N, C-alpha and C positions, 0 to 999 in steps of 0.2 A: 446457529454454532454448535458443530463436534463439543461433547465435553471431555472428551481425550485434548491431550495438548498437542501429539504431534496432527489430528486428524485437524483442529482447531490452526496449526500451521497453513495445510495442505490446503483448508479452506482459501485462507487470507491470502494466498501466494497462488489460485487459482483465480479469485477474485481483484487481484493486482495485474496479472496478463490480462481479463475479459474487460480493465478500466483502460489498457494500454487501444484499445478499441474505439472508447471511447474519444479521448481527445488525448492530445500528447502531455500537457500536464494536466494534477488534479488535487489541488488540495486535501489533505486528511482528513475534516473537517469530513469534508464532501461523501469524501471516499468512504468515511463509517456512515454515513445517513443511505447515502445508498444503497448499499449492504450493509444496515443492519450490522456491524462487526463491534458486540462491544465488548472493544479491545484495546488496554490502555495503548496510550501513540506509541511512547518505545517499542514496542513490540511489535508494530507495523512499521515502523520505519527499520528497526533491525532484516525483518523479513525480509522488505521493500532490498534493501543493499545486499546481502542473501541472492536476492534474486538475478543483481545485475542494474537495480533501477539509479541513478541518483538523485541522494537528499540534500533538501539542501533547506534553509529557514532562509524568507524573502517576509517584508511586511508585513510581522504579525503572523505570518498564518504560514506550515507548512508544505510545500511542496514537492509528491514525488514524479521524478520527470527522468524518461530512458536516457542512459546514455550513450556517446555517441559509438557509433564502433569501427573502426577506422581498420 
C-alpha cells in the first residue's frame, strides 16, 4: 500500500475495478483480504461510492456491487 493518501485511494479504486472482473458482488472483508488492503471499511466504501458502485449492507456483511447503468 502506498504511504501517500492520494496514491492509496487510487490503488483502492484500481482494485475495486479489478474486483468486478471476478464477480458481480464482492464482500468487503473478502475484498480486503484478496488485495491485502489495510484501510478502514468506511474509507473503502466512500471510494466505492465515488467510483459509481452501489454499496449496501446485507446479512451482517457489506457488499459492493456495480450500479445498473440504464
